[in-house]
KOLGU-879803 format. One record per residue (C-alpha): residue in three letters; x negated, y, z negated. Coordinates in steps of 0.001 Angstrom, whole numbers, plus 500000, padded with zeros to 6 digits. Layout:
AlaXYZ...
***
This chain:
Unk895740125509076118Unk897994126787073355Unk898315124749070187Unk901500122779069838Unk903888124274067294Unk904130122370064030Unk907519120749063637Unk908943121426060199Unk910947118731058376Unk914705119037058767Unk916854119974055773Unk920639119634055615Unk920928116856058168Unk922037113240057964Unk919521112390055233Unk920905115034052892Unk924488114003053588Unk923625110397052798Unk921667111234049629Unk924613110995047153Unk925641107609048547Unk922048106394048476Unk921773107513044853Unk924852105481043897Unk923598102429045806Unk920208102738044155Unk921728102932040677Unk923855099866041346Unk920890097898042677Unk918718098869039715Unk921396097712037294Unk922000094529039314Unk918299093691039264Unk918144094177035513Unk921231092005034957Unk919888089267037231Unk916644089133035319Unk918604088142032196Unk920910085708033966Unk918755084197036721Unk915057084786036152Unk913034082521033935Unk911927083816030566Unk908151083605030794Unk907188082280034216Unk904610084087036300Unk902959086752034142Unk899572085973032682Unk896432087506031303Unk892921086440032201Unk892295084950028768Unk893908084966025320Unk893164088110023333Unk893895089344019819Unk895369092846019526Unk896182094135016051Unk896354090589014750Unk898642089378017547Unk897420086756020029Unk898350087704023597Unk898369084721025936Unk900006083846029226Unk903474083326027725Unk905432086529027310Unk908558086644025174Unk912026088118025763Unk910721091678025814Unk908956090740029058Unk912340091426030661Unk911516095147030584Unk909032094264033331Unk911890094281035859Unk912278098029035383Unk908766098878034235Unk906934097641037302Unk909376099096039901Unk909330102594038380Unk905530102460038265Unk905345101529041954Unk907844104268042833Unk905688106800040981Unk902759105752043174Unk904873106183046312Unk906024109643045226Unk902452110775044561Unk901402109389047940Unk904051111535049641Unk902930114539047606Unk899370114001048824Unk900593113620052410Unk902473116918052320Unk899509118540050589Unk897332117548053530Unk899981118884055927Unk899939122206054088Unk896153122495054214Unk896281121792057943Unk899115124210058784Unk899437126653055856Unk903221126241056137Unk904937126866052795Unk907599124249053584Unk904987121518053181Unk903826122923049841Unk907450122895048671Unk907818119262049658Unk904548118333047971Unk905673119999044738Unk909072118305044754Unk907522114901045502Unk905187115449042549Unk908211116335040383Unk909836113029041327Unk906538111286040630Unk906392112811037159Unk909926111619036383Unk909011108043037253Unk905663108292035473Unk907498109199032270Unk909903106277032836Unk906894104003033286Unk905290105210030075Unk908499104766028057Unk909194101243029324Unk905525100370029006Unk905450101451025384Unk908460099226024675Unk906614096296026187Unk903369097114024390Unk905053097408020998Unk906923094111021127Unk904388092015023058Unk901096093289021678Unk902246094519018266Unk901035098093018788Unk902501101265020298Unk899304102008022179Unk895989100421023013Unk893212101724025252Unk893643098899027708Unk892215099733031186Unk895484100079033098Unk897185101969030285Unk894213104313030114Unk894029104985033866Unk897794105496034080Unk897705107813031082Unk895046109833032899Unk897336109899035939Unk900153111333033827Unk897848114026032407Unk896685114934035911Unk900252115334037156Unk901127117517034166Unk897991119562034838Unk899179119965038441Unk902234121885037281Unk900204123878034751Unk897909124900037590Unk900847125984039738Unk902290128107036939Unk898914129685036202Unk898465131182039672Unk900585134131040781Unk899457134417044398Unk901630132015046475Unk898945131090049016Unk896243130469046419Unk898701128499044306Unk899690126304047224Unk896087125774048343Unk894714124885044914Unk897712122684044148Unk897342120860047458Unk893683120078046826Unk894443118961043280Unk897387116848044484Unk895086114978046859Unk892616114380044022Unk895446113033041858Unk896265110459044514Unk892751109031044174Unk893737107706040738Unk896643105698042211Unk894612102823043743Unk892446102830040622Unk895530102312038440Unk896774099531040689Unk893477097659041040Unk891988098084037572Unk893333094760036260Unk891523093047039117Unk888339095085038764Unk888187094426034998Unk889184090753034440Unk889054091150030651Unk892161093328030795Unk895126092048028774Unk897561093705031172Unk899478091093033183Unk898439090535036786Unk901639089841038693Unk900868089821042422Unk898235087135042841Unk897049084796045578Unk898541081849043698Unk902131083152043986Unk902415084580040505Unk906190085156040767Unk908676082375041300Unk911701083099043542Unk914050083459040573Unk911814086272039276Unk910942087820042623Unk914554088433043682Unk915558090590040667Unk912254092430040896Unk912717093311044569Unk916333094358044002Unk915252096665041183Unk912368098027043240Unk914582098805046221Unk917136100383043908Unk914595102714042321Unk913195103606045737Unk916710104637046776Unk917084106688043588Unk913751108435044168Unk914622109190047795Unk918042110585046877Unk916647112720044059Unk913985114084046383Unk916483115033049101Unk918934116595046648Unk916179118550044910Unk914730119691048228Unk918108120850049498Unk918700122805046287Unk915255124401046557Unk915832125439050170Unk919159127024049217Unk917493128880046329Unk914807130204048677Unk917411131399051175Unk919367133121048417Unk916217134832047185Unk915454136131050683Unk919000137463051046Unk918734139225047684Unk915410140779048686Unk916896141984051960Unk919848143555050187Unk917581145313047711Unk915520146755050548
***
């Protein structure tokens, strides 16, 4: 029995046509969530640390101040970065199974989107760290594991640029992309695995977020998911057009 042909993802269809509108909707939702967190959400309810801790002379307890509002963008962009890396790992597996370059392209673009949101997470996280903990950086478990994640993603692109052979580049990058994904659950669970962490634990069995906080958070999260999806589709469509143009140029030169 002959193997079933692998169905390649469609480019230029309804999803690509809807991408600009989805990008606008996502931007509006992200802004709406941020505005609601200043006008609706409580100031300090819901975020806590396992126990009071002193960092650089500042006592960190379970009451966060106004700068905690950055949480409504910081947490969504972090979750979106995890989702993007998960998709990159998925397409990496598809490439290793099929050796189709289209899946390597999608894995690379998903990792690009992941890097964008990782950088957004680091910037917003540093703002929070500076004004809540009194320092720009501390080797707190989640910060450390996420910092390692950022270095791994940067190394992913260094690896791709270091290899000239397309098939070797795609194969090595796919394997490395899957390894990068292993750090994602570690980043998410580290505050539960290490109770002494001063990083807030938000999703807890005792309903850590009240409704007035949960609504702006979910609106922001959905907005950033829309932005990530739209950026991915637009970037993918541009890449496909560039590849087609390159093939036409090669044909003309021959």
